[in-house]
LOTOR-375445 format. One line per 8 residues: number of its first residue (from 1); for each residue x, y, z of C-alpha. Coordinates in steps of 0.2 Angstrom, whole numbers, plus 2048, in hexadecimal, padded with zeros to 3 digits. Last residue first. Example, Ala and Ser with C-alpha at 12.3 -4.5 7.8 and 13.67 -1.06 7.14 Angstrom:
// LOTOR-375445
2	844,7FB,824 | 83E,7EA,827
***
This chain:
// LOTOR-375445
271	7B4,7CD,871 | 7C6,7CD,877 | 7CD,7C4,887 | 7DE,7C9,88E | 7EF,7C0,88F | 7EA,7B8,87F | 7D8,7B6,87A | 7CD,7BA,86B
263	7D8,7B0,85F | 7DF,7BF,855 | 7E0,7CA,864 | 7EC,7BE,86E | 7F2,7AD,86A | 7E8,7A2,876 | 7EB,792,86D | 7ED,788,87D
255	7FF,784,878 | 801,797,875 | 7FB,79B,887 | 806,78E,88F | 816,794,885 | 812,7A6,88B | 810,7A0,89D | 820,795,89D
247	82A,7A4,896 | 83A,7A1,88B | 84B,7A9,890 | 851,7B6,883 | 855,7C4,88F | 85E,7B7,89A | 86B,7B4,88B | 873,7A3,88E
239	869,79A,880 | 86F,7A7,873 | 86A,7A1,861 | 85D,795,868 | 856,7A2,874 | 855,7AE,865 | 84A,7A2,85C | 83F,79E,86B
231	83D,7B0,86E | 837,7B4,85D | 82B,7A5,85C | 824,7A9,86D | 820,7BB,867 | 818,7B5,857 | 80D,7A8,861 | 808,7B5,86D
223	801,7C0,85F | 807,7D2,85C | 7F7,7DA,864 | 7F7,7CE,872 | 809,7D1,876 | 806,7E4,875 | 7F7,7E4,881 | 802,7DA,88D
215	811,7E6,88B | 806,7F6,88D | 800,800,87E | 803,812,879 | 813,813,883 | 815,823,88E | 821,81B,89A | 818,81D,8AA
207	806,81E,8A4 | 807,811,896 | 814,806,89F | 80B,807,8B0 | 7FA,804,8A9 | 800,7F4,8A0 | 80A,7EE,8AF | 7FA,7F1,8BA
199	7EF,7E7,8AE | 7FC,7D9,8AE | 7FB,7D8,8C1 | 80C,7DB,8CA | 81A,7D1,8D3 | 811,7C0,8D0 | 821,7B9,8C9 | 818,7B5,8B9
191	812,7C7,8B8 | 824,7CE,8B9 | 82A,7C0,8AD | 81C,7C5,8A0 | 823,7D7,8A2 | 834,7D1,89F | 82E,7C8,88F | 827,7D8,889
183	837,7E2,88C | 841,7D4,884 | 836,7D6,875 | 837,7E9,874 | 84A,7EC,874 | 850,7DF,867 | 83F,7E2,85F | 843,7F5,85B
175	855,7F4,857 | 858,7E4,84C | 84F,7D6,854 | 85F,7CA,854 | 86D,7D4,84C | 870,7D7,839 | 877,7E8,83B | 86B,7F7,83D
167	865,806,833 | 857,812,836 | 84B,817,828 | 83E,824,82A | 82F,820,81E | 827,829,810 | 827,81C,803 | 836,824,7FA
159	83F,825,80B | 83F,812,80D | 844,810,7FA | 853,81B,7FD | 858,811,80C | 856,801,802 | 860,808,7F4 | 86E,80E,800
151	870,7FD,807 | 870,7F5,7F6 | 87E,801,7F0 | 888,7FE,800 | 888,7EC,7FD | 87F,7DF,809 | 88C,7D2,80D | 88F,7D6,81F
143	87C,7D8,821 | 873,7E9,820 | 862,7EB,828 | 857,7FA,824 | 84B,7FC,832 | 83B,806,82C | 832,812,837 | 823,81E,833
135	815,813,83A | 804,818,833 | 803,80F,822 | 80E,801,829 | 802,7FC,837 | 80D,7F3,83D | 820,7F7,83A | 82B,7F4,82B
127	83B,7EA,82B | 845,7EC,81B | 853,7DF,81C | 861,7DD,80F | 866,7D4,800 | 86F,7DA,7F0 | 880,7D5,7F6 | 87A,7C3,7FB
119	873,7C1,7E9 | 876,7AE,7E7 | 868,7AA,7F2 | 864,79F,802 | 873,7A8,80A | 868,7B8,80A | 85C,7B0,816 | 86A,7AB,822
111	871,7BD,821 | 860,7C5,825 | 85F,7BB,835 | 84D,7B8,83B | 844,7C3,848 | 83A,7D1,840 | 83A,7CB,82E | 835,7D8,820
103	842,7D0,814 | 84A,7D8,806 | 850,7D2,7F5 | 858,7DF,7E8 | 856,7DC,7D6 | 865,7E1,7CB | 868,7CF,7C5 | 856,7CC,7BF
95	84B,7C1,7CA | 848,7AF,7C4 | 855,7A4,7CD | 855,7AF,7DC | 842,7AD,7DE | 843,79B,7E1 | 851,79C,7EE | 848,7AB,7F6
87	838,7A1,7F8 | 841,791,7FF | 84A,79C,80B | 83A,7A4,812 | 832,793,815 | 842,78D,81D | 844,79C,829 | 832,79D,82E
79	829,7AE,833 | 81B,7AC,826 | 81D,7B7,817 | 822,7C9,816 | 82F,7C9,807 | 833,7DA,7FF | 839,7D7,7ED | 841,7E7,7E5
71	845,7EB,7D3 | 838,7E0,7CB | 834,7DA,7B9 | 83A,7C8,7BB | 831,7C6,7CC | 820,7C5,7C4 | 81F,7B3,7BE | 829,7AC,7CD
63	81E,7B4,7DA | 80E,7AB,7D3 | 7FF,7AF,7DC | 7FD,7C1,7D5 | 7F7,7D2,7D9 | 7F8,7E3,7D1 | 7FA,7F4,7D9 | 7FF,805,7D1
55	7ED,807,7CB | 7E8,805,7DD | 7F2,815,7E2 | 7EB,81F,7D4 | 7D9,81B,7D9 | 7DC,81F,7EB | 7E5,82F,7E8 | 7D7,834,7DB
47	7CA,831,7E9 | 7D3,83B,7F5 | 7D5,84A,7E9 | 7C2,849,7E6 | 7BF,849,7F9 | 7C9,859,7FC | 7C5,85F,80E | 7CC,850,817
39	7D9,84B,80A | 7E6,844,815 | 7DB,83F,824 | 7CD,837,81A | 7DA,832,80D | 7E3,826,819 | 7D3,81E,81F | 7CD,81B,80D
31	7DF,814,809 | 7DD,807,817 | 7CC,801,810 | 7D4,7FF,7FF | 7E3,7F6,806 | 7D7,7EA,80F | 7CD,7E7,800 | 7DD,7E3,7F6
23	7E3,7D7,804 | 7D2,7CE,804 | 7D3,7CC,7F2 | 7E5,7C6,7F3 | 7E0,7B9,800 | 7D2,7B2,7F5 | 7DE,7B2,7E6 | 7E9,7A7,7EF
15	7FB,7A5,7F6 | 800,7B7,7F5 | 809,7C4,7EA | 807,7D6,7EA | 80E,7DE,7DA | 813,7F0,7DD | 816,7FF,7D1 | 81D,80D,7DC
7	815,81E,7DD | 815,822,7EF | 804,81A,7F2 | 809,80A,7EA | 818,808,7F6 | 80D,80D,805 | 800,800,800
***
């Protein structure tokens, strides 16, 4: 959406036409919300902006068929190393030589993803934040093999879509999640020990630290399965790091399929 709205030609690829229809509808709804604010007193200009943006956007279920005419591939599929590697390996065979590959992963190593291709110098991380139309930040990740030219292209692209890029080496969680995930886990441990209720911890961080959401609200929003997946991955990389220690309570909730907002219950219940 943000790439199409800033004048880039975009092909959105997913597994089925049904998912793509739903995605396109979601983008249209989101654009309507954006235009309400952006063109509050100019409804015609707003309608034109939506039409122009949607013209820049096509969809496909065949990544291989469309990759031959792209300059940049941004992958944002399931957070699973093998599945991502498989996709990159396949696209690498069909993409033009100049095409840059980027992953939107929040927890996996970019270097390991890059190693599944023959274009390690044209591979980096572009980590956007949810919801992307609202959040201004993009983390641009440079691996030891990423060329300066590729890195600069990724920074330029981030600016071209109206974001503020920050750069980071290929370290677990990059900047934001490296600080945020241990903080959320520490909140869970505080609650597990019975030192404070989850409600009071959430209120304390909102009113005392000015955070828009408390750590338990945020965990439910992110998804407890996603949070567990991240911490498990980091724990296997650095088993002796106490910040990455798994949480019995988080594991139990995930086992019970209480994954947060998306399932109607996590640390809190949702209607």
